[in-house]
N, C-alpha and C positions, 0 to 999 in steps of 0.2 A: 504494500500500500504506500503510495507516494503522497507526501504532504507538501503544500505550497505555502510559503510565507510571503505576503505582498506588503511592501512598504511604500505607500504613496509619499512623494517628497516634493518640496518646492522651497528653494532659497534657504535651506537649513543644513548646509553641508557640515557646519561645526557640530551640530547635534547628530546628524546621520552617521558621521564617522564612528561614533561610539555605539549607536543603536544597531548599526549593521553588524558590528563585531559580536554583539550578543547573539544574533541569529546564526552567524557563521561559526560560532564556537560550539554549536550543536554537533555531536558526533553521530551522524546519521547519513548514510549515503542516499537513502530514498527521500531526499529533501531537496527542494529548490527554493531559493530566495530571490524575489523579484523586486528590484527598485524601479518604480515607475516615476520618472522625473518630469514634473510639469514645467518644462521650459525654464529651469533655473538659470540664473545669470551669475551665480556665485561659483564656488569651486566644487559643486556637487559631482560633476562628471569626473573630475580628476581624482576626487576622493574614492569613488567607486573603482576607477581604473587602477588604483594602488593595490586592489585586492586580487589575489591569484587563487581562485577557487572555482572549479568547474560547475559548482551548484549555483553560482550567482549569475543572474540575468539582469542586464541594465537596459531599460527601454525608455525612450524619451518621446514625449508628445510632439507632434508637428507644430503646434502652436499652443499658447497658454489657454488652458481649458478650465472648466469648473471642477470642483472636488468630485462631483458625481462622475463626470467624464473620466477623470484620472483613475478613480476606482474601477470603472468599467475597463479602462485600458489595461490595468493590472490583471483583471480577471481574464481578458482575452489572451494574455501571454502565460497564464498559469495552466499547468497540466496535471496538477495533483488531484487525488481522489477527495482530499479535504483541503479547504482553503482557510488560512488565517490572515487577518489584516491587523497591523498595528502601525502607529505613527512614527515619524522620523525622529521624535524626541522620546519615544517609548523604548521598551526593551523586552526581551523574552528571557526565560530562565533556562539556560542550556542543560543544567544538571537535572531539572525536573521533566525535561522533554520526553525521556523514555517512558515515564509514567503516563504522560498525555497520550503517546502513541498506544500504549497498552490499553487505556480506557477506550480509545476509538476502535481498536481492533476487537475488543471484548464486547462492547455495548452497541457498536454501530449506530450511533445517534444521527439524526438529521442535523441537529444543532447542539453544540456543547458550549456552555459558558463556564467561567470559573471565577474564583475570588480574585480581586484585583487590587493589590496594594498600590499606593501612590508615592511618587518620588518627585520632589521639586528641585529643579536644577539650581545650584547655588550661584546664581548670577547676581552681581553686585546691584543693590537697589531693588531687587525683585523678591517679593514674597517673604513669608515667615517660615521658620523651621525647614528651610530648604537644606538639601544635602543629607537628609535623614529619612528614615522609613519607620513606619509603625508595623509591628508584627502582631497578629491577632490570633488568639487561641481558637476562636470559633470559625476562623477562616483558613485553618491550616490542618492538613491531614484528615480532612472530613470525607464523608461518603459521597458517592455519585447517586443523584436522585433525579427522577423525572419532574419537570415543572408542572404545576397545576395550570395548564393552559387556559381552561375555561374560567378559572378565577381571575387570572391575570388579564384575560380579554375583557372581563366585566369591569375590572378596576380601570383599565385603559379607557373604555367607553364612558365610564362615570367620572373620569378625570381625578381618580384617586391616586395621585402621584406618590403619596406616602405609603402605598401598598404595592408599588410596581417594582419589586425586587425579590429575588434575582430575575433577570430578563434573558431571553435568548439573545445571542450576540454573534456577529461576524467580526466586529472590531474588538480585539482582545477576546475572541471566541473562535469557534471553528464550525464551519458549515460544509456538509458534503456537497460535492459537485453535482450529484444527481438532484439533490434538493434545490440547489440554486438554479439548475436548468428548468425546474418546474415553476420558477418564479418569473420567468421572462415575460415581459409585457408586450403591448401592441407594437412597439418599435423594434422588438427583438432583443432589447437590452434587459439586464437583470435589475439594475438600479433605476428606478422610475420616479424618484423625487430627489430634492437637493441635498439631503443629509443621508448618505448611504447607510450608515450604521443604524440610525433610527428607522429608516425605511425597511431594512431587513428584519429588525426586531418586531415591528408592527405587522409586517407581512406574515411573519412566522406565527404570531399570535392569532391572526385571522385565518390562516391556512391550517394550522395544527401540524401534527407530526410527532416524531420522537424527539422532543425538546428536553435536554438534560442540563444539569448543573452540578459542578463538583466544588466542594468547599476546600479548595487548595489552590495556591497561586501557580500559574504557569507563565505569566508575563507581568510587567510593571507598567502602570500608567504614569508617563512623565508629563510634567507641565512646566512650561517655560514662557518667557516673554513672547516667543513666536507662536504659541499655541492659539489656534482659532477658538477653541472652546473656552480657554481662559479669558480671551478678549471679549467673548459674548457674555460670560457670566459676571465678570468682575467690574466692568467699567461702564460709565454712562456713555451714551452715543456721541457726546461732544468731547470725550476724553481721547487724547492722542493715542493712548495705549489700546484703544479698541480698533486701531487700524487694521490688524490682521482679519478681524471679523468683517469690517467694511469692504476690504478687498475681496473676501470670500463672497459677499453678497453681490458685488459688481460682476464677478465671474459667473455666479449663478444666474444673474439676469440675462447674460449673454448665451446661456445654454438653451438649445432648442427644446429640451425637455424641461418644462417649467412646472413649479408647484401652483396649486390653485390660489394660494395666497402668497404674495411676495415675501420672501424671507427677510427678517429684520433682526435687530439687536435685542431679541427677546427669545429666550430658550422656550418658554411655554408656547409662543407663536410658532416656532419651528416644529414643536411636537404636534400641535394642532394641525398645522398646514400639512405635515406628513400624513397624518391620519386621513384628512379630507382628500388629499391627492390620491391616496391608495383607493379610497372609496369611489372617487370619480373615474379612476383608470381601470379598475377591475370590477366589472358588474356583479360578480359573485359576492363581493364584500359590501355592496351598497346597503344591504339590509341590516348591517351592523351599525345601528344609528347611535351616535354619541349623545351624551347629555349636553346639548348646546349651551344651556344656561350656565352650567358649571364650567365648561371650557371657555366660553366668552369671558366669564368673570375671572377665571384664572389668568387669561392673557391680559385683560384690562388692568389687572393689579400687578403685573410683572415689571412694569417700568417704574423707576424712581419718580415720585411726584415732581421733583425738581427738574426732571428731564422732559420739559414740556413738548419738545419736538417729537420725541418718541411716543409720549402719551397720545398726542394728536394723531400720529401716524397709525398707531394701533387701533384707535377708534375708527379711523377712516377705513382701514383694511377690513375690520370685522363688520362694520356697518354695510359695506358693499357685499361682503360674503353672505350676510344675513338676508340681504335683498335677493341675491341669486338663489338662495336655498330655501326661501320662504320661512326663515326663522327670525323674523323681525321681533316677534313677541319675546322670544327667548333672549335676544340681544338687549331689548329694553329692560327685561327683568334683571339681566346680568349687570347692566349699567347702574340700575337703582341699588342692587345689592352691593356692588363694589363701592358705591358712595357711602352707604350706611354701615356695612359690616365687613368690608375688606374682602379677603380672599375666598375662593370657592372651597368647599369641603376638602378636596384633595390638596389644595394649596394652603389652606388655613392651618392645617396641622403639619404640613411638611417640615417647617422650621423646627417646631417642637419635637417632631418625631426624629429629625436628624440630631438634635441636641441630646435626646435620650439615648439614641443609638451610639453616639460618640461617648457618652458616659459609660454605657455598658461595655463598649470596646476597651476603654481605658482600664476597666477592672481586670480584664483578661488579656492585656496586651502590654507591649513596651515599645519604646522608640529609641533607636540608636543611630549614630552617624554611620554612613555607608562608604565613607572615603577609605581608600587604601593608599598608604604612603602619602604622596602629595597630590593625588588625583581623587576627584569626587565627581563622577559622571554616571550616566545610566549603566555603563559597563561595570563600574565598581559596585553599583547598587545590585546588579544581577549576580556578580561574583560573591558579594557578601551574603545575599539571600540564599544562594546555593550552598555556601558554607554552613549557614545556620540550619537550613532545611535538611541538608545531608541526603542520605538515601533511605531515610526511614519511611517515606511514603510507600515504597515498595513492600516493606514488611507490614504496613497497615493494610494495604490492599490484599496481601496474602492471608491476613488474619493472624499473623505471628506477633503483632504489636498493636497495642491500643492507641487510640488517638491521644489519650491523656499522657501515656508514656512517651509518645513521639514529641508532644509539646514540651514535656519536662526535659527531654534530651536537647531540644532546640534552645530552651532557656539556659541550660548548662553550658552549651557551646557559646551562647551570647555572653555569658559572664566570663568565659575564658578569653 
């Protein structure tokens, strides 16, 4: 069984240098690593050219394209039976990869997601607690389970974001090629809305299948000043640091495959637009009707009140969508509720739920620096993680070791 790792990249050679090395450190001949370069003008091409590994493919788009198109480009060049995507400032854990392969060969899931620790690049002037990682007892050495697809689908339609985890994933997850082929849309492409990872997650929930999750990390989510997601989450639309997200939106606008709502600097809008785009594109999903009042309210309250330009733009986009879909009454109800009581049920409790989750995590977790010698990058984060996790997950999968004992061994290695 062949596995493909696809790394979409653009103007991030300094990060890609280390991210790529995490993938190529995997000792597995039935693996290919594809860097799909979205017309970078930095040193991305020369960095990839430094690598001498027959498993590496470098492909470059003919012109600057959207994120969606670059994901599609990577998939066209992938030949694996399973496909994994991660970003050029993320990393994979080479030492844990044999266990990932074992699960795929044993369980044959359509989609497999896993626990995802986070690493912040220690760039001067950027972020807090960067250069460190938190290791969590409840997300290490855990079992492989099937997702409750029906429950997750219901939470998605009801806009209960506080209950939407874990999710099926292609980005920091793994999807079988056969399953992806079944997701092709009217244009013949697999990715049919602007945010490919959200698109696949929502499509999988609406389609169903053997969707599985494992409470053990196989990759690391990196965030940096160049991260599009960080730019969308953290900053107001007028903040210069949101530039990566604005650039992403401009490229999405030029893509011939468009979302039904124009993407903007609001993550809830991105999620809602993805859901509505899927329902408009695939007739078999049209009967999965969302709670429009809850979704409209969630999007309307996602902008900072001081960001008046974004507030006005969200109202404009949602009002037009309500007129198209005959949901003006739900939009009016959402506007009234947003003014009087704030967020929708899924949004109102999200912050509290996240705070409680973080408190629970701290009880059974610890944070350490992942630098090695004078280097602190996603590569040292991966090496440190593999040293701490060791090979104990194999014993856990065999039933020769308990999850508790494996965690105790990890803590002992950390103290050492």
